[in-house]
C-alpha positions in Angstrom: -9.3 14.6 9.6 -10.7 16.6 12.6 -11.5 20.3 12.0 -12.1 19.9 8.4 -15.1 20.0 6.3 -16.3 18.5 3.1 -16.4 20.3 -0.1 -16.9 17.5 -2.7 -17.1 13.8 -3.2 -15.3 12.5 -6.3 -15.4 8.7 -7.6 -16.5 7.9 -3.8 -13.7 9.6 -2.1 -14.5 12.7 0.3 -12.5 15.7 -0.6 -12.3 17.8 2.7 -10.7 21.3 3.5 -9.2 21.8 6.8 -9.9 25.0 8.7 -6.3 25.9 8.8 -6.3 26.3 4.9 -7.7 29.8 5.3 -4.2 30.7 6.2 -3.0 29.8 2.9 -5.7 32.2 1.2 -4.8 35.1 3.8 -1.1 34.7 3.1 -1.9 34.8 -0.7 -4.1 38.1 -0.4 -1.4 39.6 1.8 1.5 38.6 -0.6 -0.3 39.7 -3.9 -2.4 42.6 -2.5 0.0 44.2 0.4 3.5 43.3 0.0 3.6 43.5 -3.9 1.2 46.5 -3.6 -1.3 45.4 -6.1 -4.1 46.3 -3.7 -7.7 44.7 -3.8 -7.2 43.5 -7.5 -3.8 41.8 -6.3 -5.4 40.2 -3.3 -8.1 38.5 -5.4 -5.7 37.5 -8.0 -3.5 35.6 -5.2 -6.7 34.1 -3.8 -7.9 32.8 -7.1 -4.2 31.7 -8.0 -3.8 29.6 -4.8 -7.5 28.1 -4.8 -6.6 27.0 -8.5 -3.2 25.5 -7.3 -5.0 23.4 -4.8 -7.2 22.4 -7.4 -4.3 20.8 -9.1 -3.0 19.5 -5.6 -6.3 17.9 -4.9 -6.3 16.1 -8.6 -2.4 15.2 -7.8 -3.7 13.2 -4.4 -6.7 11.9 -6.3 -4.6 10.0 -8.8 -2.6 8.6 -6.0 -5.7 7.6 -4.2 -7.5 6.1 -7.4 -4.4 3.9 -8.3 -4.2 2.8 -4.8 -7.8 2.0 -4.7 -7.5 -0.1 -7.8 -4.7 -2.1 -6.1 -6.7 -2.7 -3.1 -6.7 0.1 -0.7 -9.1 1.7 1.1 -9.2 5.6 0.5 -10.9 7.5 3.4 -10.5 10.8 2.1 -8.4 13.6 0.7 -7.8 16.7 3.4 -6.4 20.1 1.9 -4.0 21.7 4.3 -1.9 25.0 3.9 1.1 22.9 3.3 -0.7 20.8 0.7 -2.9 17.9 0.1 -2.9 14.6 2.3 -4.5 11.4 1.0 -5.7 8.9 3.9 -5.2 5.4 2.7 -6.1 2.2 4.7 -3.6 -0.5 3.4 -0.7 -0.2 0.7 -0.3 -1.8 -2.4 1.7 -5.2 -1.7 3.9 -5.6 -4.8 6.9 -2.8 -5.9 5.3 -2.4 -9.5 2.1 -1.4 -7.6 3.8 1.2 -5.5 5.7 2.4 -8.6 2.6 3.3 -10.5 0.8 4.7 -7.6 3.8 6.9 -6.8 4.0 8.2 -10.5 0.3 9.0 -10.9 0.5 12.1 -8.8 3.3 13.9 -10.9 2.0 12.4 -14.0 -1.0 14.4 -13.5 0.8 17.7 -12.8 2.6 17.0 -16.2 -0.6 16.7 -17.9 -2.2 19.6 -16.2 0.8 21.9 -17.4 0.6 20.4 -20.9 -3.2 21.4 -20.8 -2.7 25.0 -19.6 0.2 25.5 -21.8 -2.2 24.7 -24.9 -4.3 27.5 -23.5 -1.7 29.8 -22.6 0.7 29.7 -25.6 -1.8 30.8 -28.2 -2.8 33.9 -26.2 0.7 34.8 -25.4 1.5 34.4 -29.2 -0.9 36.9 -29.9 0.7 39.4 -27.4 4.0 38.8 -29.0 2.8 40.3 -32.2 2.5 43.7 -30.5 6.1 43.5 -29.4 8.3 42.5 -26.5 6.9 45.4 -24.4 3.3 44.3 -24.7 4.2 40.6 -23.8 6.4 41.7 -20.8 3.5 43.8 -19.5 1.0 40.9 -19.9 3.1 38.6 -18.0 3.6 41.3 -15.2 -0.2 42.3 -15.0 -3.0 40.9 -13.5 -4.1 39.2 -16.5 -5.5 35.6 -17.6 -2.3 34.9 -19.3 -0.3 35.5 -16.5 -2.7 33.1 -14.2 -2.1 30.5 -16.6 1.5 31.0 -16.8 1.6 30.9 -13.1 -0.4 27.9 -12.8 1.7 26.3 -15.6 4.9 26.8 -13.6 3.3 25.8 -10.4 2.4 22.2 -11.9 6.0 22.0 -13.4 7.5 22.7 -10.1 5.1 20.2 -8.5 6.1 17.4 -10.7 9.6 18.1 -10.5 9.9 18.2 -6.9 7.8 15.6 -5.9 10.0 13.2 -8.2 13.1 14.0 -6.5 14.3 10.8 -5.2 14.0 11.8 -1.7 11.7 9.5 0.8 8.8 10.0 1.6 8.0 11.8 -1.7 6.8 10.3 -4.7 10.3 9.9 -6.2 11.6 8.5 -3.2 8.6 5.8 -3.5 9.5 5.2 -7.0 13.1 4.5 -5.8 12.1 2.1 -3.1 9.7 0.3 -5.5 12.7 0.0 -8.0 15.0 -1.3 -5.5 12.4 -3.6 -3.8 11.9 -5.3 -7.0 15.6 -6.6 -6.7 15.8 -6.7 -2.9 14.2 -7.2 0.4 11.6 -4.5 1.3 13.4 -3.6 4.1 16.6 -2.9 2.7 14.8 -1.1 0.0 13.4 1.1 2.3 16.9 1.7 4.2 18.4 2.8 1.0 15.5 5.3 -0.1 15.5 6.6 3.3 19.5 7.3 3.4 19.0 8.9 0.0 16.2 11.1 0.9 18.0 12.4 4.1 21.2 12.9 2.1 19.1 15.2 -0.1 17.5 16.7 3.1 21.1 17.8 4.5 22.1 19.2 0.8 18.8 21.2 0.9 19.3 22.3 4.3 22.8 23.6 3.8 21.9 25.5 0.5 18.9 27.0 2.7 21.6 28.0 5.5 24.0 29.4 2.8 21.5 31.5 0.9 19.2 32.2 3.8 16.2 30.6 2.1 13.7 29.7 5.0 11.6 27.6 2.4 14.4 25.3 1.9 15.0 24.8 5.5 11.6 24.0 6.0 11.5 21.4 3.1 14.7 19.9 4.4 13.2 19.5 7.8 10.0 17.9 6.1 11.9 15.4 4.0 14.4 14.3 6.9 12.0 13.8 9.6 9.3 12.5 7.1 12.1 10.0 5.6 12.6 8.8 9.3 8.9 8.3 10.3 8.4 6.4 7.2 11.6 4.0 8.3 9.9 3.3 11.5 6.5 2.5 9.6 8.3 0.2 7.5 9.7 -1.6 10.4 6.5 -1.8 12.2 5.0 -3.0 9.0 7.5 -5.8 8.8 6.9 -6.9 12.1 3.1 -7.0 11.8 3.5 -9.3 8.7 5.6 -11.8 10.7 3.4 -12.3 13.6 0.2 -14.6 13.1 -3.1 -13.2 13.9 -3.7 -15.7 16.8 -1.2 -14.1 18.8 -3.5 -10.9 19.3 -6.5 -13.1 20.5 -7.8 -11.7 23.9 -7.2 -14.7 26.5 -9.8 -15.7 29.1 -12.5 -13.5 27.9 -15.9 -13.5 28.9 -18.7 -14.1 26.3 -22.2 -12.7 26.6 -25.4 -13.5 25.4 -27.9 -11.3 23.5 -30.3 -11.2 26.6 -27.7 -10.2 29.0 -27.9 -6.4 30.1 -25.3 -3.7 29.3 -24.8 -3.5 33.0 -23.3 -7.1 33.0 -20.9 -5.9 30.3 -19.9 -2.7 32.4 -19.5 -5.1 35.6 -16.9 -7.3 33.6 -14.9 -4.4 32.1 -14.7 -2.6 35.6 -13.7 -5.8 37.1 -11.2 -7.5 34.7 -10.4 -4.6 32.2 -12.0 -6.6 29.4 -13.4 -4.0 27.0 -14.8 -6.0 24.1 -17.1 -9.0 24.1 -18.2 -11.8 21.8 -22.0 -12.2 21.9 -23.3 -15.9 21.4 -26.6 -17.2 21.1 -27.3 -21.0 21.2 -23.5 -21.6 20.6 -23.3 -19.3 17.6 -21.4 -16.0 17.2 -24.3 -13.5 16.4 -22.5 -10.3 17.4 -19.7 -8.0 18.9 -19.9 -5.6 21.6 -17.0 -3.3 21.3 -16.2 -0.6 24.1 -17.7 2.2 21.5 -20.9 0.2 21.7 -21.2 -0.1 25.5 -20.3 3.7 25.5 -23.0 4.7 23.2 -25.5 2.0 24.6 -25.3 3.6 28.1 -25.5 7.0 26.8 -28.6 6.4 24.9 -30.6 3.6 26.8 -28.8 3.3 30.4 -27.6 0.2 32.1 -30.6 -1.9 31.6 -30.8 -2.2 27.8 -30.4 -5.7 26.4 -26.9 -6.4 24.6 -28.7 -7.3 21.6 -29.9 -3.8 21.1 -26.6 -2.2 21.0 -24.2 -5.0 19.8 -22.5 -5.0 16.2 -23.8 -7.6 13.7 -21.6 -6.5 10.9 -18.3 -7.2 12.2 -15.1 -8.0 10.3 -13.8 -11.6 10.2 -10.0 -12.8 9.9 -8.6 -16.3 9.6 -6.2 -17.4 12.1 -3.5 -18.0 9.2 -3.5 -14.3 8.5 -1.2 -11.7 10.1 -1.4 -8.7 12.5 -0.9 -6.6 9.4 -4.1 -8.2 7.9 -5.9 -7.8 11.3 -5.1 -4.0 11.5 -5.9 -3.4 7.8 -9.4 -5.0 8.2 -10.3 -3.2 11.3 -9.1 0.1 9.8 -11.1 -0.6 6.7 -14.3 -1.4 8.6 -14.1 1.3 11.4 -14.2 -1.4 13.8 -12.1 -1.8 17.0 -12.4 -5.4 17.0 -12.7 -8.4 14.8 -13.6 -12.0 15.1 -10.8 -14.7 14.4 -11.8 -17.8 12.8 -10.3 -21.2 11.9 -12.0 -23.3 9.4 -15.3 -21.8 10.4 -14.5 -22.2 14.1 -14.6 -19.0 16.4 -11.2 -18.7 18.1 -11.8 -15.1 19.7 -11.7 -11.6 19.3 -8.9 -9.5 18.5 -8.9 -5.7 19.0 -6.3 -3.0 18.1 -5.1 -2.9 21.6 -4.3 -6.5 21.5 -2.8 -6.0 18.1 -0.5 -3.6 19.5 0.4 -5.7 22.6 1.1 -8.8 20.6 3.5 -6.7 18.4 5.2 -5.2 21.4 5.7 -8.9 23.0 6.7 -10.3 19.7 9.4 -7.4 19.2 10.6 -7.9 22.9 11.3 -11.4 22.2 12.0 -11.9 18.7 12.6 -8.9 16.7 14.8 -5.8 17.2 14.6 -2.8 15.0 17.7 -1.5 13.4 18.7 1.8 12.5 19.0 3.0 8.9 
């Protein structure tokens, strides 16, 4: 979410705009003002239309996010890009029914918006129709409120229909996977949804080539490679769920005391490569010192500062019975790169994002091989 700035906060979810979003506004101004020959008024109309359309896109992503949060996911924010909106979630719905409703929430909002806009537009257009077809046609081709409403209505219907195509990773593809996953293994359901999505992408690509429609080629590429990425992500998620949390423990690690200086942590890190430390006081775990804590503490206080002053006391905890998937979700949700692993209240050791990746890599080499879709 870098190179973006917050414009609103709704239900605790930050709405951010990426700096490249300005490209969409520039394009709209050029399209309506210059290329359609409508001048300054047309440029203003284009900017307003795109701005309102992205409000609809934001509501679409917000619906996904609120439903996901209801099912336990952590929503880090929504960012508006020139190509649309992106919701950043930590964690996913665990059951197919939950993914089904989360996927449908976005298009449902677009349908509701289309109905609401139509309720305003149709009476206005009806009055114009009384003056004859010519007056109605002129209204729909001018820079009028009625034209703006019709364009927004059409755009919302288009968003709903497009997103409901059964092409993974779009909403319709996720609905398809959720339906399939209720009847078969999740990985098999994902494989079928990916194949359907990539098949539709090939058809869209062929249509784009035959008609010369560049937008269809771009959409086809997005769907095809997006489906491939989702497939790889699903394989990794399944693998993460098969490996116990204990496999990611940092072995042979050095523990620190609150009275140790930051210099000791730096010496250990330089000598043995250990970057994260458990901090014990009289046999009790009282904190965690991560590589981020070390870097920030060194920058602010220097190497002589006590570990107690820079360590993290609010750190995530996981059970040894949980999986690498649970570890990763907890670290992402907390914003920490290290997590304490315990068993029946007894501290076993630390795990980090790096040790999770290493454990997954080792497990994949020995026991699990990804298969193509």
